[in-house]
C-alpha positions as CSV (number, residue, x, y, z in Angstrom):
1,Q,-15.3,-0.5,-2.7
2,G,-13.4,-3.5,-1.3
3,V,-14.3,-5.8,-4.2
4,L,-13.7,-3.0,-6.7
5,G,-10.3,-2.3,-5.1
6,R,-9.2,-6.0,-5.4
7,H,-10.4,-6.1,-9.0
8,R,-8.5,-2.9,-9.8
9,L,-5.2,-4.3,-8.4
10,K,-5.7,-7.6,-10.2
11,A,-6.6,-5.8,-13.4
12,W,-3.6,-3.5,-13.0
13,L,-1.3,-6.5,-12.4
14,A,-2.8,-8.4,-15.3
15,A,-2.3,-5.3,-17.6
16,L,1.3,-4.9,-16.3
17,G,1.9,-8.6,-17.1
18,L,0.5,-8.2,-20.6
19,V,2.8,-5.2,-21.3
20,V,5.9,-7.0,-20.0
21,A,4.9,-10.1,-21.9
22,A,4.4,-8.2,-25.1
23,A,7.7,-6.4,-24.8
24,A,9.5,-9.7,-24.1
25,L,7.8,-11.4,-27.0
26,V,9.1,-8.7,-29.4
27,A,12.6,-8.7,-28.0
28,W,13.1,-12.4,-27.1
29,Q,10.6,-14.5,-29.0
30,P,12.3,-17.9,-28.5
31,W,12.8,-17.2,-24.8
32,V,9.2,-16.3,-24.3
33,A,8.0,-19.5,-26.1
34,T,9.9,-21.6,-23.5
35,R,9.3,-19.5,-20.4
36,P,7.5,-21.2,-17.5
37,P,4.2,-19.7,-16.1
38,A,4.4,-17.0,-13.5
39,P,6.0,-18.4,-10.3
40,V,3.7,-19.1,-7.3
41,D,5.0,-18.8,-3.7
42,A,4.9,-22.4,-2.3
43,A,4.3,-21.2,1.3
44,T,1.4,-18.8,0.5
45,G,0.0,-19.9,-2.8
46,G,0.2,-16.2,-4.0
47,V,1.4,-15.3,-7.5
48,V,4.8,-13.7,-7.1
49,L,5.1,-10.0,-7.9
50,D,8.2,-9.2,-10.0
51,P,10.7,-7.6,-7.6
52,G,11.2,-4.9,-10.1
53,A,7.6,-3.8,-9.6
54,A,8.4,-2.4,-6.1
55,D,8.9,1.1,-7.6
56,M,5.5,0.9,-9.2
57,L,3.7,0.4,-5.9
58,L,3.0,2.9,-3.1
59,R,2.1,1.4,0.2
60,L,0.1,2.8,3.1
61,H,1.4,1.7,6.5
62,V,-0.4,2.6,9.7
63,V,1.7,1.6,12.8
64,A,0.0,1.5,16.2
65,H,1.7,2.9,19.4
66,S,1.5,-0.6,21.0
67,D,-0.4,-3.9,20.9
68,A,-2.8,-2.8,23.6
69,A,-6.4,-3.1,22.6
70,A,-7.0,0.6,22.8
71,D,-4.0,1.4,20.7
72,Q,-5.0,-1.2,18.1
73,E,-8.5,0.4,17.9
74,A,-6.9,3.8,17.6
75,K,-4.8,2.5,14.7
76,L,-8.0,1.4,12.8
77,R,-9.8,4.7,13.5
78,V,-6.7,6.6,12.3
79,R,-6.6,4.4,9.2
80,D,-10.2,5.3,8.4
81,A,-9.5,9.1,8.9
82,V,-6.4,9.0,6.8
83,M,-8.2,7.1,4.0
84,A,-10.9,9.7,4.0
85,A,-8.3,12.5,4.0
86,L,-6.5,10.8,1.1
87,S,-9.7,10.7,-0.9
88,A,-10.0,14.5,-0.6
89,I,-6.6,15.2,-2.1
90,P,-7.1,16.8,-5.5
91,G,-5.7,14.8,-8.3
92,L,-4.6,11.8,-6.2
93,A,-7.3,9.4,-7.7
94,G,-6.0,10.2,-11.2
95,S,-2.3,9.8,-10.4
96,G,-0.5,8.1,-13.2
97,S,2.4,6.6,-11.2
98,A,3.5,5.8,-7.7
99,D,5.9,8.7,-7.8
100,E,3.2,11.1,-8.8
101,A,0.9,9.8,-6.0
102,A,3.7,10.1,-3.5
103,A,4.5,13.7,-4.5
104,L,0.8,14.7,-4.1
105,I,0.7,12.9,-0.7
106,A,3.9,14.6,0.5
107,E,2.4,18.0,-0.4
108,H,-0.6,17.2,1.8
109,R,1.2,15.4,4.6
110,E,0.1,18.0,7.2
111,I,-3.6,17.4,6.3
112,L,-3.1,13.7,6.9
113,R,-1.3,14.3,10.1
114,E,-4.0,16.6,11.4
115,A,-6.7,14.0,10.5
116,A,-4.8,11.3,12.5
117,R,-4.1,13.7,15.4
118,R,-7.9,14.6,15.6
119,V,-8.8,11.0,16.0
120,L,-6.2,10.5,18.7
121,E,-7.4,13.6,20.5
122,E,-11.1,12.3,20.4
123,L,-9.9,9.1,21.9
124,G,-7.9,10.8,24.6
125,S,-4.7,9.2,23.4
126,P,-1.7,11.1,24.8
127,Y,0.8,10.4,22.0
128,D,1.7,12.2,18.7
129,V,1.6,11.2,15.1
130,R,4.3,11.1,12.5
131,V,3.4,11.1,8.8
132,E,6.3,10.1,6.6
133,V,6.6,9.6,2.9
134,G,9.7,7.8,1.6
135,P,11.2,4.4,1.0
136,Y,10.8,1.8,3.8
137,P,11.7,-1.8,4.1
138,Y,9.0,-4.5,4.4
139,P,8.8,-8.2,4.9
140,G,7.2,-10.3,2.2
141,R,3.4,-10.6,2.4
142,V,0.4,-11.8,0.4
143,Y,-1.9,-9.0,-0.6
144,E,-5.1,-9.8,-2.5
145,G,-3.6,-13.2,-3.6
146,V,-0.4,-11.6,-4.9
147,W,2.9,-12.4,-3.1
148,V,4.6,-9.0,-2.6
149,P,8.2,-9.9,-1.9
150,A,10.3,-8.4,0.9
151,G,12.0,-5.2,-0.1
152,V,12.1,-1.4,0.1
153,Y,8.9,0.2,-1.1
154,P,7.8,3.8,-1.6
155,S,5.4,4.4,1.3
156,L,3.1,6.7,3.2
157,R,3.7,5.7,6.9
158,V,1.5,7.0,9.7
159,V,3.2,6.2,13.0
160,L,1.3,6.6,16.2
161,G,3.3,7.3,19.3
162,D,6.2,4.9,19.7
163,G,5.1,2.9,16.7
164,K,5.8,-0.4,18.4
165,G,2.5,-2.1,17.8
166,A,1.0,-4.2,15.1
167,N,0.5,-2.4,11.8
168,W,-2.1,-2.3,9.0
169,W,-1.0,-1.8,5.4
170,C,-2.4,-1.8,1.9
171,V,-1.3,-0.9,-1.6
172,L,-2.2,2.7,-2.1
173,F,-1.1,2.9,-5.7
174,P,-2.3,1.5,-7.9
175,P,-5.5,2.1,-6.0
176,A,-6.2,-1.2,-4.2
177,C,-6.7,-0.3,-0.5
178,T,-9.7,-2.0,0.9
179,V,-11.0,-1.1,4.4
180,P,-13.1,-3.8,6.0
181,P,-16.6,-2.6,6.9
182,A,-17.1,-1.5,10.5
């Protein structure tokens, strides 16, 4: 699934690029002919995602209670449980947009919270879980070879306890989340 997810994101971004390029070619033929290739971030080497694409992405963000080893392990276990719960949401896999996916997730937020809470209970963790769906700010990062610029992105956030630890994130829509094998 990891390789498949990366290929899906790259294919989606390539298709998006083709649609944008075709529209630009029709509207501004002379401009397209002289347009330079897609920019590459000098620091990361990643292809730069168009900042206007932020509304087309839905991010999953799991934030640990702290940076303690037990809390970081709990974060990864919660991530796995949330990913499993997401895969069981009817219609989510066939979502046609980030907005549609976010709406389905918001409707099932309590199921996701319960999946995360069960993991914390099994681990004996004393803190609670918040599951939030909305726009949240993020720093710029490379994801699967694509530079995702800093900005405000629609997101599913799963915050464990105080939410002061290191986080794990992926692009949930278009479906590109990859979870490393255990």
